[in-house]
N, C-alpha and C positions, 0 to 999 in steps of 0.2 A: 724591775732591774735594780740590782743592789748598787747603791751609791758608792763610787770609789773616791769621791771627793765631797765632803760636807762642811758647811759653814753654819754655825748656830749663834744667833744673837750677836753678830760681829759688829763691834763699834771701834771707830778710830778717829782721832782728831790730831791735827798738827799742834806743835808746842804753843802756837799763838792762840789756840782755842778753836780754830776753824774746823768744824765737824765735816768729815768726809763720808763716813758710813756710820749709821746708827741703828743697831739691832737687825742687821741683814741676815737673812736665812737663805741658804743655797744648797742644793744637793744634785749632783750629776753622776752618771755612771759611764761606762765605756761608750765611746762614740765621739763624733765631731760636733762641738758646741761653739757657736759664735756668740760673742757678747758685744752689744752696741750700747750707745748712750751718748748724751751730750758731753762735751768737754767739761771736765771738773766734776762729773757725776761719781767718780771713784773707781773707774774700770781698772786703770793701771795700779792704783793703790791696792785694790782687791788682789790682783795677781801677786804683787809684792808681799802682801800679808800671807797668802797661801804658800809662797816660796820661802817664807821665813826671813825676808829682808827687813820687814817691819814687824813690830809687836803690837797687837791690838790692846786697847784699853779694857775691852770686855768681850766675852764670847769665846768660842772654841772653833778650832779648825781640825778636821779629821781627814787624813789621807790614807788610802789603802794602796801602797805601792811607792816606787821611787819617783820623785818629782824633778823635772828639769824646767827651767824658766829662761826664756829669751826676752830681754827687755827691749824697749823701743830703740835705744841707742846703746848697743853692746859696748862700744868703746874698746880701746886696747892701747897698751903702752907701745908707741911707735918703734921702740927698740926691740920688741919681741919678734920672734920668728913665727912663721905659720904653725910650726909644731907646738910652740909654746901657747899660742892662742887656742889650739885644738886640745891642749892639756895632755899631750902624749909625749912631750920631749923627754921627761924622766923615764918613761917606760921604754922608749926606743933606746936610750942610753944604756939602761939596765939589760935590755935584750942583746945589745952589742957586746957587753961585757960577758954575759952568759955564753954567747956564741964563741967568744974568744977564750972560753975555758973557766970563767969565774964560777965559783960555787958558793959565793957569799950569800948568806940568808937574806941580807938586806935587799939584794938584787931580786931575789925571788918574791920578797914581800912587795916590792915596787911593781913587779910585773903582775902579780895576782892572777886573774884569769884573762889577762891581756896578751896572751901569746900570739894571737892573730891580729893584733891592733894595726899592724902595718897594712895587712890585706884589707881589713874593714875600712880603714881610713882611705885607702886608695879607691875602694868601691863607693864610699859616700861622697868623696870629692868629685868623682866622675859623675855620679848621679845628679849632682847639683852644678855640673858644668865648670868645676874648679880643678880639673885634672892637670891644667897647665901650671898650677901654682906649686913650686917646689917647697918642701917642708922647711928648708933653711932660709926661705925668702923673708925679708923683713916686712912686717905688715904696714909700715909707713908707705910702701910702694903699691899697696892694693887700694882699690876704690872703696867708697862707702858701701856700695851694694855687695861687693865681694867680701867685705868684712862681716856684713850681716849673715851671709851664707856660711862663712867660716865658723862664725859663732853658733849657727844652727847645727853644723856638722859636729862641733864640740859637744853639744847637748845630745845629739843622736848617738854618739859613740858611748855615752854612759848607759844606753839601753833603758831609758825611763819608761814607766808604764803610764805616767801622767805628764803630759807636755803642755806648758803654758807659753803662749806666743803673744807678744804685745806688738801690734802693727808690724808683722814680719815682712810685708811686701814693701815697706819704706825703702827707697833708694834702689829697688830692683828694676832692671830692664825687663822687656817683655819676655825674653827667653827665660830669664831667671825666675820670673813670676810663674811661668808655666811649670817649670821644674818643681818649684815649691808647692804649687797647688797639686801636682801629681803626688808628692810625698804626703800631703794632707789627705788627699782622697784615699790613699792606701793605708792610712794610719789605723792600727788595730786596737790601740789602748784608749785612754781617755785624753781628749784634746780640748782645751779651752783657748779660744782665739779671740783677742780684742782686735778689731780691725774696722776700717771704713772701706775696704776694697770689696766692691760688689761681686766681682768674679770669685774671689776667695770665699766670701760669705755664702755664695750660692753652692759651694761645695760642702756646706755644713748640713748636719742632720736636723738641727734646730737652731733657732736664734733667740737669745735672751736679751730683753730690753731692760737696762738698768735705769730706772726712773723713779723719782720720789722715794728713794731709799729702799726699793724692792726690785726684784727681777721677775719679769713675766716672760714665759717661754712660748714660742710659736713654732709649730712643726714646719719642717722644710727649710729651704735656703732663703736668701734675702728677698728674692722676688715674691716668694710665698708670704714672707713677713709683711712686705709693703702692701700686698693685696689685702691681707687680713686687717692691717692697721687702717687702710683706707675705708673699709667697711665700718670698722669701729668708730673712726673719726666722724664719718657721715652720721652715724647713729648718735654720737655724743653731741654734735652740733645741733641735731634735731631736738635732742633733749634740752639743750640750752635755750633754743627758741621757744619750746613749750613752757619751760620754767620762767622765761622772761615774760611771756604772755600772761601766765598765771599771776606773777608778781604785779604786773600792771593792773590786772583785773582786781586784785585784792586792794591795791591802793585806791582804785576808783570806788570800790565798795566802801572803803573807810571814809572817803570824801563825801559820798552820798549820805552815809550814816551821820557824819558830823553835821551835814546840812539839816537832816531831820531833827537832830538834837538841838540845833540852834533855833529851829522853828518852834519846837516845843518849849524851849526856855523862854522865848519871846512871848509865847502865848501865856505861859505861867506868870511872867512878869506883868503882863497886861491885866490878867485876872486879879493879881495881887493889888495892882494899882487901883482897879475899879472896885475892889472889895466885893467880888461877886460870890464868895463863899466864906464860911466862918474861918477865923484865924487858925483854929486847931486843924481843920480840914486842909487849909492851905499849907500848913507846916508838914502834915502827913504827905500831901501830894508832892511837896518839894523834895522831901527825903526820898520818897519812892522814885521820883524822877532822877535824883542824883545817883541812887543805887543802880537804876536801870541804865543810865548813861555810862556809868563806870563799867558795868558788865559788858555793854555793847562795845565800848572802846577796847576793853580787854580782849574780847573775842576777835576783833579786827586786828589788834596788835599781834595776837598769837598767830592769826592766819598769815599776816605779812611776814612775821618772823619765820614761820614754817616755809613759806614760799621763797624767802631769801636764802634759807638753808638749802632748799632743793636746787636753787640756781647755783649756789656755790659748789655743791656736789657735782652738778652737771658740768660746770666750767672746769673743774679739776680733771675731768676726763678728756678735755680738749688739750692737745699738745700745744704748748706755747714756746716754740723754738725761736728765740729772739734773733734779730738780724744785726749784723755788723753794718755800721753806717760810716761812710768816708766823705768828708767835706774838706778838700785841701785847696787852700788859696796858693797862688804863685806856682802852680804846677803846670799851667797851660803852656803847650809847645805849639807854635804856629806850624801849619802843615808843611811849609817849605824849609824850615830851619834844620840845619845839620845837628844831629844829636850824638852820633858815634860813627867813627871811621876806623875800620880794620883793614890794613893792607898786608896780605900774605901772612897773617898772624898764625904762628904755631905755638901753642902753650908748652910749658916746660914738661908737662906730663901728658901722655896719650898720643894719638896719631892724627889728631885733627889739625887741618890747616885751612884758613878761612879768609876770604875777602868779604867785607860787609859794609854797606853804607846805610845808616839808619837816619831817617828824616821825620820830623814832626812827631805826632803821637802814635807812631807805629808800634805794633805789638808782634813780637817774634817769639816763636816757641821752638825749643831745641829738644829733640828726643834721640835716643840711640843707646847702644849697649854700654854696660858698665866699663869704666876704664878707658873710654874713648877720648876723654879730655874735656867734657862739657863743664864740669865744675872748675877745672883749671882755667878754662876760657874766661869764666866770670871773674875769677880771682886775678886774671891777667888784665881784664878791663879795668878793675879797680886799682891796679898798680901794686897789689899785694905780691904778685909774682912777675918776674921779668919774662918777656916772651923769648922762646928759643929762636924765633925768627919773626920778622915783620915788625910793623909799627902800629901802635894804638893811639888814637886821638879822641878824647872826649870833649864835647863842646858845651855841655850843660852839667849842673850838679847831679851826682849819682849816689845811690845807696844800694848796698847789697844785703839781702836776707839770706844768710848762709844755711846750709842743710842742718847743721847741728845747733843753730840758734844759740850760740854761745856769747851773744852780745850782752846778756844780762848778768849782773853781779848777784849771785845767789844769796849773799849776806844782806843785800839791801831790799827794801820793799819795792813793789812795782812802781809806786809814785816816785820813790827816791831814784830808781833807775832812769826814769824819764827825765828827772831834774838833772841827773848827771850827764845824760846825752844831749839834752836841750836846755842848758842853764838859762838861756835868755827868756824862756817862757814863764808865764805867771802860774801860780798854783791853780787858779781857776781854769786856765787854758789846759793845763796838764790833766786835771780831773775830767774836764769836758771831753778831751780827746780819748782818754781811757774809757769813758762811758760809751763813746761811739763804738768801741771795740768790746763792749759788754763787760768791762771791768769797772764795777761801781762800788761805792761805799767802802765797806771793810775789805773787799777784795783788793782794792788798790793799796791797802796798807799791810798786806801779807807778804812775807819774804818770797822773793822770786824762786827760791829753791823748792818751795812747796807747790808750785804751779804744775798743772797737768801739761801734757804736750801741746794741746790746742790753746790753752790759756797762755803758755809761754810764747807761742807764735803770735797771738793777738797782742800781747804786751810788747813783743819785739817790733811788730809792725807799727804800733803806736809810737814807740821811741823813734823809729826811723823817719816816720812821716812828720813828726814834730821838730826834727832837727833843722837847723838853719845852716845854709840856705835850703829851702824846700826842694826835695829831689824831683827833677824833671825826667830822670831815667831811673827806673827801678830794675834791679837785677834780682830775680827770685830763683833760688835753688831748691827744687823739690818742696814747694810751699805747702802741699796738701799732706805731707807725710804724717802729721800728728793731728789732723783735723777730723772731727766727726762729720757725718754726712750733711747735716744742716749747715755746718760752718763752711764746708766746701762750696755749697750752693751760695752762701752769703759772700764768700771770698770772691767767687766769680762775679757777683753783683758789684762788689766793691771795686774790683779791677775794671769792670766795664764803666764805672762812674769816674775812675781816675783819669785825669786830664793830661797826664804826661805819657811818655813812652815806657815800655817795659820789655825786658827779655826774660823769659821763663824757661827753666830747664825742668822737665818733668817726665816721669814714666807713666803718669796717669793719663791714658789716652782719652778717657771721657772728659776729664778736666780740660785738656787741651782743645777738644772739640767744642766744649761749651764756651770757651773764651772768645771765639770768633776772631782768631788771629789774622793779622795782616799777612804774615808769612810763617811757614812752618818748615824747619830745616831738620832733616833726618841725618844724623851723623853716622 
């Protein structure tokens, strides 16, 4: 299969010297390709390099066809209209002028081959369940999930042959996810998708695992990948056990050899003291013994060195996906204590109206369609938005993790961000908390703007949980959006160990199932 996308010896580092990719090679052709890897492994950076948003320090990128790239957080100017986000406003205006009798060359240049743009736009919007959005509607009034789908439509309208998607199911409700997966399943060109969404990854032709600076491909969807990796890991762990056993045996042999050498030396010293052989013969014996001992030690040291190297090679094959650890003092909420009271609350946006009494360390999950008001509800609980109706009463310290994770100042390092949000903490406490969220050493000193999506979430969580007073109610808005699969598992473990209450809004059904929620509310 001729590669329509190739990467050769690709290397990239951030301005502070943090290396993201070093000598990466990649080649893919038509088909649906999923790319997975730990947060910070360089997945999003790779897509940005291919799309031309970043410039590599070394290497080359070859593409055979038009490329369209959908980032994790498309973003948009809230003053723009839907037509402007779709990139068709100028074409529609030129078409109106031509239909009104204009013969200006500039109008024809703007239209190009877009004479059917209105019909194609209507069809694509309908295909993704966005037919209700008027082209003149301001994007400030659309939900985060609707904005992702609008941004995808904008890319599809360019008719790309190579489509790059970075976590495209973030913020999408169940219906929208199904529509997107249908588009992916029908894709005829080259598709490269970075995602942690199992259902989406199961629609792929193959899965590439970005690890240790290289990509290894596995045929089939994510379930096939997991089965193959499980077999590999079992074999790798068996190799480690064999290598450890061999290393122990070599060390025992060295100890026994040293014991033999010690016995011989003592016998030689005794013979010398008793003068049982001529002096010249004793000297020759001593030299031969020293040479023999040196050779024997050398042989055993070589064997131990070889066994150690084999063990290191075997250990490298075993995946070491580190865990997030949470240890939060002052977050315990007694079972009978009032945490949050909502009386007939209707957020300013959406059609949700709710009565809710939250007591003790309860865990509540909200799910529902995009635009129903779930995010607005969380912002209403924090006081950021005034309710359109009803009253909100909070009884404990609260903290919100927003969808867009915009709490961090990109110009500051991770450690400086924590100091800004939690100024009363010591440097050691800040570093220790960041380490619990897998941000250690130099990683804590890199600018927040260089963090991957998952790294940004972990840094934001560390900031929130170090703040004073410690939060006894956490509000989490789509927290799994930018996490890799091991980190989602670790986030579940972290929330299970958290001793306060939390409300989580998520479209990730599996994540909600894994949390063991006290209550689950479908909006």
